[in-house]
N, C-alpha and C positions, 0 to 999 in steps of 0.2 A: 712747582714753579717753572715758568718758561723763561728761557734765556732770551735776551734781546736779539731779534732776528738780524738787526743791522750789524751786530758783532759777530755773526756766524760766518763761516767760510763756505757754506753749502749753497744750495739753490735759494734758500730763504734770504741769505745775505745778498745774493745777486739781485733778487726782487727789491730788497730794501735800497740797494744802491741805485737801481733804476728809478725807484720812487723819489729818492733824494735828488736825482737829476732833473726832476720835473719842476723844481723850485725856480722861480723867475731868475734868481741870481745864480742858478746852478750852471752846470755844463750844458753844452749844446746838444743838438739832435744826434750828432755822431756818437757822443758818449752814451746816450740812451740806447741807440741801436746796438752799440757794442755790448752794453749790459744785457740786452735781450739775446744777442747771439751767444754771449757767455752762458746765459741761463739755458738756452737750447742745447749747448754743448754739454753742460753739466747734467742735464736730464738724460741726454743720450748716453753719456758716460755711466750714469747710474744704471740705466737699462742694460748696458753692455756688461756691467759687473754683476748683474743678476744671473739667475739660473739659465734664462733663455738668451742672455746677451751674446755669449760666444758663438752659438749656432747662427744667430742673426747676423753677426759680423762676418762670419765665414760665408754665409749665403750672399751678403752684399758684395763681398770681394769676388766670389765666383761669378755673380751676374755681370760685374764690370769686366772680369777677366774673359768672359765670353764675348761681350759686346765690343770691347776695344779691338781685339785682333780681327774680328769680322768687319768692324768699321774700317780698319786700315786696309784690308783687302779690297773692299768696295771703293775706298778713297783713291786707291791706285787707278782703278778704272775711271772714276770721275776726273782724276787729274789728267789722264791721257785725253779724255774727251774735251776738257777745257783747254788743254795744250793745242789740240787741233783747231778748236774754235778761235783761239787768239791768233794763231798763225793764219787762219783764213781771213780774219778781220771782219768781214761782212758777208751777207748772202746766206743761203740755206745751210752751208757747212758750219756757220757760226750760230745761226738762229736755232736750228733743230736741237743740238745738244744742250744749249743754254736753257731753252724753254723746257726741255725734258727734265733737266736737272732740278730746276726750281719747282715746277709743277709736280714732278714725281715725289720729291722730298716732302713738299707741303701736303700732298694727298695722303701719303703714307703716315706722316707725322700726325696729321689731324685724325685720321681713321683709327690709328692705334691708340692715341691719347683719349679718344672718346669711347673706345670699346674695351681694350684690354690693359692699357697702361695704368700703373698704380704708383706713380712717383710721389715724391715728397711734396708737401704743401703746408701752409700755415692756416689754421682755423681761426678766423678773426673773432668768432664768438667767444673763444676761450681766452683771448688776449686783450679784449677791450678794456679790462680793468687796469692794464699797465699804462703808465704815463708816457706812452709812445704814440706818435701819430699813426693812426690805422693805415694811412697810405704807405708809410714806410714799411709797416709789417707786411702789407700786401705785396709790395715790390720785393721784399725779402722772400716771400713765398713764391713769386714768379721766378726769381732767380733759382730758388731751390728746385722748382719743377723742371728746370733745364739741366742743372748740374747734378741733381740727385736721381735722375731717371736714366737707366742704361739705354733705353730706346733713344732718348734725346741726345745722349752722348754719341750714339751711333750715327745719328743724322748730322751732328756737328762735325764728327770726324770725316764724314763723306764730303761735306762742304769744304772742310779744311783741305782735303785732297784736291778738290777742284781749284781752290785758290792757289795751292802750291803749283799745280800744273800751269795755271796762267802766269805765275811769277817766273817759272822757268822759260816759258815761251817768249816773254818780253819783259825783262826787268826794267824797273823805272819808278818814277814818282807816282805814276798812275795807279800803282797798287794800293796807295793809301785810300783813295775813294772807293776802290774795289773792295778793300777790307771793310770799309764802312757799310757798303751794300750788303755784304754777307752777314755782318753783325746785325744790321738793321733787319734783315730777313729773318734771322733766328729770333730776335726780340719780338718782331711783329707776329710771327707764327705762334709763339708762346702766348702773346696777348690775345690773339684771335681765338686760340683754343680755349683760353680761360673765359673769354666772352661767350663762346658757343656753349660751354659747360653751364655757365650761369643762366643763359637764355633758355637752354633746353630744360634745365632743372626747374626754372620758374614756370615755363609754359606747361611742362608735362606734369606738374603737380596739380593742375586744375582738373576737376572732374570731367571726364569725357574728352579731354585734350589728347590723351594717348591714342584713343581709338580714332579720333579725327586725323592725327598726324600719320598714323600707320595707313589708314585708308587713303589719305592724300598721296602718299608715296606710291602705293599700288595703282590707284586710279590714274595718277599722272603718268606713270610709266606705260600703262596700257594705252592711254590716250595718245601719248607721244608716238608709240609704235604704230598705232592704227592710223594716225594722221600722216606719218612719214612712210607710208607703204611704198610710194613711188620713189624712183631714184632722184627726180628733181626735188621732191619734197624733202628727201633725206639730205640733200645738199643745202636746202633752206634751213633745216634743223641744225645742221652742222655750223652754218653761218650764225644762227641765233645763239647757239651755245658759245661760239667764239666771242660774240658781242658781250655775253654775260661774264666773260673771264675777269672783268674788272671788279666784280664782286669779290673774287678771291684775290684781294689786293696784295698780299705778301709775295706770291710768286709772279703775279702780273707786273707789278712795279719793279721788283728786283730783276726780272728777266730783261725788261726794257732798259734799265740802268746798266746792267752788265753788258748787254749787246752794244750799247753806245760806247762803253769804255773799251770793249774789245776792238771796236773800230777806231779808237783814238779820238772820239768826240766827247770830250769832258764836259763842255757846255751843255750838250744835249742830255747828258746823264744826270746832272745836278737837279733838274726839276723832278725827275723820277725818284731820286734819292730823297729829296725833300718831301715828296708826296708819301713815300713809304714810311718815313719817320713820323709824319703828321698822322697818317691813318693808324699806325701802330699805337701812337700815344692816345688817340681817340678811343681805340678799342680797349686799351688798358684802363682808361678813365671810366668808360661805361661799365666794364667788368667789375672794377673796384666799387663803383656806386651800387651795383646790384648786390655784390657780396656784402657790402656794409649794411645795406638795407635788410638783407636776410639775417645778418648777425644781430642787428639791433632788434629784430622782431622776436628774438629769443627762441625761435624754433630751430630744428635741426635740418630742415629741408626735405623731410620725407613726405610721403603721401598718406600719413596717418589720418584717419577720419573715423567718425562714428559708423557703426555697422548699420546698414540699411535694413529696413523691415522687409522680410521676405523669407522664402524657404531655402535660400542658399542654392548651391549647385546640385545638391541631392546626388552626389556621387555614390555608386553602389559599393557594397563590400565593407569589410571591417576597417579598411584603410581610407574609406571615402572622406570622412570628416577630417582626418589628418592631412590628406593630400590637398583638400580644399583650403585648409588653414595655411599650409606652407606655400601653395600656389598664390594665394591672395597676398601673403606676406612678400613674396618676390615681386609680384606685379605692382605692388604699391611703392616699390622702391624706384626712384628715378632712373637708376642704371638699367633696369629691365626695359623701361620704355625707350631709353636712348638706343639700346641694342636693337630693339624691334624696328627702329626707324633708320639708324645709321648703317647697320650691316646690309639690309636689303638695298639701300640707296647705293652703297659701295659696290654691291654686286651688279646693280644696273650700270654703273660707270664702267666696270670691268667688261661686262657684256657688250657695251657700246664701243669701247675703245680698244680693248685687248683681244677679246676672243676672235673678232673678224680678222685680226692681223696674224694669227697663227696659221702658217701655210699648211695646205692639205698634205704636202709631202712629209710633214712631221709625224703623221700617223694618227689613228683614231684615239689612242690612249693619251697622247700629248694634247690633242685638241679638247679632250675632256678634262684636262687638269683644272681649269677655273671652276667647273662645277664640283669636282671632287675636292678641290681646295676649300670651298665654302662649306662642304659637309664636315670637314675637320675644323674649320675656323669657328663654326657655331659652338663646338665644345670648348674651344680655346677662349672664346669671348665670355662664356658662362663659367669660367674657372672659379671666380670668387664664390659661386654658389655651391659647387661640389667639392671645393677644397676647404671651405669654411662653413660647413652646413649649419652649424648651430650658432655661428656668430651673428646671424641676422635676427635670431630670436631675442637676443639681449636678455633682459630680465624675464621675458616670457618663457625662457628655457626651464624655469623652475616648475612650470606646469607639467612637464614630463615626469617629474617626481611626485607632484601632488596628485595627479590624476588617478593612479599612475599609468604610464604608457609603457608597454614592453619595448625595450631598446631596439629590438629588431624591427618592430613596426615603425618606430620613429625614423630609423635609417631608411627603410623602404619608402616612406612617404616623402621624405626630403629628396631622395634620389628620383622618384617619379616626378616631383615638381620641377626639379632642375632639368631633367630630361625633356619634360614638356616644353619648358621655355626654350631650350636649345633646338628642339624640333620645330617650334614656331618660327624661330629666327632662320633656320635652314630652309624651311618651306618658303618663306618670303624672299630670301636671297635667291633660291633656285627659280622662283617664278619670275623675278625681275631679270635675272641673268638670261633665262630662256627668251623672255619677251624682247630684250634689247639685242641679244646676240644671235638669235635664231634657235630653232629646236635641235637639240643634240640627238644622236641615235638612242633608240629605246634602251639598249643595253647600258648606255652611259647613265641614264636616269635611274635604272634599276641598281647599277653599281653604286651610285651616289647614296641612294637610300640604304643599301646594304652596308656601305662604309659608315654612315652616320649611326645606324642602329647597331651594327656589329661592334664598333669600337667603344660604345657607351658603357657596357658592363665592365670592361677593363678599367676605364677611367673612374667609374663610380666606386668600384671595389677598392681601388687604391686611394681614391679621394676620401672615402669614409675613414680610413686609418689616419690620414693627415688631419682631417677635421677633428678627430678625437685627441690625437697626440699634441696638436699645436693649434688650439682654438684661439680666436681673437674677436673681441667685440667689434662689430662692423658699424661704421657710421652711415647714416642715411643721407649722405650727400654725394655729389659727383666729384667735386674737386679735391677731396681729401684722400691722402694715400694711406687709408686704414682698412681696406677691405681684406688684404692678405698680409701676413707677416713675411719678411724676407725668406725665412725658412720654408714657409708654405709655397711662396712663389717659386723658389728653386726646386722644391719637390714637384710642383706642377710642371716645370720645364722638363724635369727628368721623366715624369709620367707621360706627358704628351710626346716627347721624343721617342720613348720606348714604344708607345702605342703606334706611332707613325712608322717606326722601323719595323715593327711586327707586321703591320698591314701593307708595308711596301714589298714584302716577300712575294705575295701573289702577283704584284705588278710585274716583277721580274720573270715569274713563271709564265704569265700571259704574253709578255713580249717575246720570251724565248720560243713559246709554242705558236706565236703569231695568232693568238685567239683572244682578243679583248673581251668578248662576252664571258670568258672563263672567270673573269674577276668577280662576277656576281656570285657564282657558286662558292668560290674560295673565300670571299669575304663573309658570305652567309655562314660558312662552316666555322670561320674564326669567331663570328658573333655567337654562334651556338656554344662553342667552347668557352667564350667569355661569360655567357649566362650561367653555365655550369660552375665555373670558377666563382662567380659572384654568389651563387646559391650556397656553395660549399663554404665560402669564407664568411658568410653573414653571421652564423652563430658565434664564431670566434670574435668577430668584430663587435657583436652585441655584448659579449662578455667583457671585452676591453672597455666598451662604453660604460658598463656597470661599474667596473673597477675605477675608472677615471671620472666618475660622475662629479665628485666634489671639486677637483681642480678645473674641470670644464665649466661648471657653473660659476666658479669664482672668476674665471677668465672672461666669459661672455656676458655676465651680468654687470660687469663694471663699466667704467667710462672708457670709450675707445681712445687709444693713444694718439 
């Protein structure tokens, strides 16, 4: 016999209290949302009390412990720049740091949120049965995407430092509208990111849309460079890009409002602040409508579809069919399509704006940093695939047991598929970076290829262990924070930091000997050593997978949290 849920003190009782709040004579919307927040807290508390709870809690604390001190350091620099801008009042000394702050934060926030960030969010599909307005749930999720994401906390701290610098420079009542500008910028950026996620997920689910989007990025970049070959045309392109800055309304409107306030023109700042609030609200409303339509459709947002008639990819070797299966699984997920579009586009922006501004006196190695950075960033962006290799199979992971498939072959196939996606992202990013910023030396291209290929076996060998010990069912959506658990995300941070530190040693050697081309040989040697380590560790990792088969299947075949 079941007890009455309404009399319980657990999560069921919370749901019952939320249901009772839906009665016409019941309490208001605030009580319903409070009951929902209580339910989320109880579910979180239950997870924390489980076997994996304490490691997840420690991982979350460590992530914020890293983000907050780093944010405070950069906040001091932003505060000093804002201090100088307020003291200047108007002119280039006020305009340049203000525009750089808002556009820089917006670009970094958007790029990371669309590629590697995995913050908290609310899945409307799972909570539509609750007697709470879906709009309130979506607003709750947007707030959680800011407060629950270490990257977002970092950007907010940086903006807080800029506000503090402005307050020190000129105390007064004018700081109230300035605080509203900063708060509206944060809210508008979060809403625009949510809208971009919904639009990209909806567009890239269509058959052929991914190929069209990727081709448009590359063709557009090539056409832009070819058309702007002359200095006069480059100036026209720059003016055209400046005219399009209003499409990126959060930094554009916020920068104009802040500049007016810095100069003491409150009346001129209010229209920009109003436009920022209105545009942010419109973006939030459109994102909510798209998310609600997706939730009501009953699907999970993936690219699942029936198999086409044909012969497949016909990859050779014993692993051919497995690699084809894993590669198609990754490519059907909207995250892969977004990475193939966003990361090369970001590289084009870096090549256009950043690379030409690096002085020649800095040296060849420093000038090659953008290219080398994207060689590493391609692996960082694909972390969810090599740190949670089996989470994307969901219930299909049982096929490895039913077939049966040797564990070592399953690991190799997944690693090859993840590396292939990372290689495609890096190739696209390098192509647009070179097209927009100019051709680097040949040794820099060879070094970037050696870095990307050489560091891969180190990442994949460590990622296999994380995938087996801490699996998680991954959701086939962009906006949900369920691709990696906090423990896996922290482990990924340690793996990437360790790999970057290992491959930084040859950089110091090349700088010491004043021989940048030496990087190619040194990174190739480290890559060969990594391949040997990967090959030696694979049998032990396969035995670990065999021993952990049942817990892994139970984790990945369930519903994503």
